[in-house]
C-alpha positions, 0 to 999 in steps of 0.5 A: 012037482019036479019043476017046482023042486028045480025052481026052489033049488034055483032060488036057493042057489041065487040066494047063496051066491048073493050072500057070497057076493055080499061078503066078497064086496067087503074087500079092500078094493071096495073100501073108501079112499080115506080108509085105504090112506089110513091103512097105508099110513099104518102099514109102514113096511108096505107088506099089506098087513099091519103088524103089532109093532106098526099098530103101536102108532094107533092107540085104538088099534093097539088096544083092539089088535087081537079082536081085529086080527080075526084069524089070529095070524099075528097081522091085521089085513085091510079086510080084517080091519074094514070088516071089524070097523063096519061091525063095531064102529058107527063111523070115525077115526081109529086113532 
């Protein structure tokens, strides 16, 4: 019985670590190059985030800005944009 409980705990730990790894793989370093180029074009001050003013150059992003800014901190990071696009868009341009 004791070894069965340890086995179940080990399986649970592996499943949880797999979920954490899958979420971390959605970071900017795992994104396609085309996405990174597009993000860099919008991030004109190169601070790693797109402000509302910077988003104004993209019709799509300016309309979706509050939805994409997942933590509502007033800036859109590449992670936020990538995750939003993966969840809500089939594939295609943002502008």
